[in-house]
C-alpha positions in Angstrom: 128.7 114.8 143.9 131.8 114.9 141.7 134.1 114.4 144.6 132.6 111.1 145.4 132.1 110.2 141.9 136.1 110.3 141.6 136.6 108.8 145.6 134.5 105.9 144.2 136.1 105.4 141.1 139.3 105.4 143.2 138.1 102.6 145.5 135.9 100.1 143.0 137.5 100.8 139.0 140.8 101.4 139.4 143.1 98.7 139.2 146.6 98.6 137.2 147.3 95.8 133.8 149.7 92.8 135.3 152.8 92.7 134.3 153.2 96.1 133.9 151.5 97.7 135.7 150.1 100.5 134.0 146.9 102.5 135.2 143.0 101.4 133.8 139.3 102.6 134.6 137.8 98.8 134.2 133.9 97.9 134.3 131.2 96.1 136.6 129.0 93.6 135.4 125.9 95.3 135.3 124.2 93.3 138.4 127.4 95.1 139.8 128.5 91.8 141.5 132.5 91.6 139.3 134.7 93.8 138.1 135.8 93.3 134.4 139.7 93.9 133.4 138.3 95.5 130.2 138.8 99.5 129.4 137.2 101.4 126.4 138.9 103.6 124.1 136.1 106.3 125.1 138.0 105.7 128.8 140.4 108.4 128.4 138.9 111.2 128.1 139.0 110.6 132.1 143.2 111.8 132.7 142.1 115.1 131.0 138.9 115.7 133.0 141.0 114.1 136.8 143.8 116.9 135.8 141.4 119.2 135.7 139.8 118.6 138.9 143.1 118.7 140.5 143.6 121.8 139.4 140.2 124.1 140.3 140.0 121.8 143.3 139.1 124.0 146.5 141.5 123.0 148.0 144.5 123.3 145.9 146.7 121.6 143.9 148.2 121.2 147.0 146.2 118.8 148.7 145.9 115.6 148.6 143.3 114.9 146.9 144.1 117.1 144.7 147.5 115.0 143.8 146.0 111.9 144.1 143.3 112.8 141.2 146.7 114.6 139.3 148.7 111.6 139.5 145.8 109.5 138.5 145.1 111.5 134.9 148.9 111.1 134.2 148.7 107.5 135.0 146.1 106.7 132.8 146.4 109.2 129.9 150.2 107.1 129.7 147.6 103.8 130.2 145.9 105.5 126.6 149.3 106.7 125.0 150.6 102.7 125.4 147.4 101.7 123.5 148.6 103.6 120.5 152.1 102.7 121.1 151.8 99.5 121.6 150.0 98.4 118.5 151.6 97.3 115.7 149.3 99.7 113.5 150.3 102.7 115.7 146.5 103.1 116.1 144.5 102.0 120.0 141.6 99.4 119.7 138.5 100.6 120.7 139.0 98.8 123.9 141.3 96.3 125.2 140.8 93.3 127.6 142.6 91.1 129.9 144.7 93.9 131.3 144.9 91.5 135.0 145.3 88.3 133.3 148.3 86.6 133.7 148.1 83.9 130.9 149.5 86.8 128.1 153.3 88.6 128.4 151.8 91.8 127.7 149.5 94.2 129.7 146.4 93.9 127.2 144.6 92.8 124.3 142.0 94.2 121.7 138.9 92.5 123.1 136.8 90.9 120.3 134.7 93.7 119.8 136.7 96.4 119.8 139.3 96.0 116.6 139.1 98.9 114.8 139.5 102.6 115.3 136.8 105.6 115.5 139.5 108.4 115.0 138.6 109.2 119.0 139.7 112.6 120.4 140.2 111.0 123.8 143.5 110.5 124.5 145.1 113.8 122.7 142.8 115.5 124.7 143.9 114.1 127.8 147.7 115.0 126.4 146.2 118.6 125.5 145.0 119.9 129.1 148.0 117.5 130.8 150.5 119.6 129.0 149.1 123.0 129.0 148.1 122.3 132.9 152.0 120.8 133.9 154.3 122.3 131.1 155.8 118.7 130.7 156.7 118.5 127.2 156.5 114.8 127.6 152.5 115.1 126.9 153.3 116.7 123.1 156.0 113.9 122.5 153.7 111.4 123.0 
């Protein structure tokens, strides 16, 4: 079930922002007909989840699926880091929108309903897991 869910996420929900190409997991309208270029802060747990999935893949970390998932984990976590780093306050909005919009000259805007911060741990959890698993010091620096 996990593998099928992650494969479907890669196929239907994973996309890149414009202009910088930040990876994000979008939403789909409740009727399933239209992709929405928005991302909630809660989605930032996926970096850690995908990294743990990659390192525990039954085919090993060197398998194509594990490598795909690890690269996605790293890319999503970088997007979540950017949600903080690009904010004037250094705090991430609860949600962002317009990740595919060519009408703005940066990758996202805070959603009107998400212009607040709830001390969410998801980004820090993903940073910790990626640092622990990969040993890459960038995850401590962010």
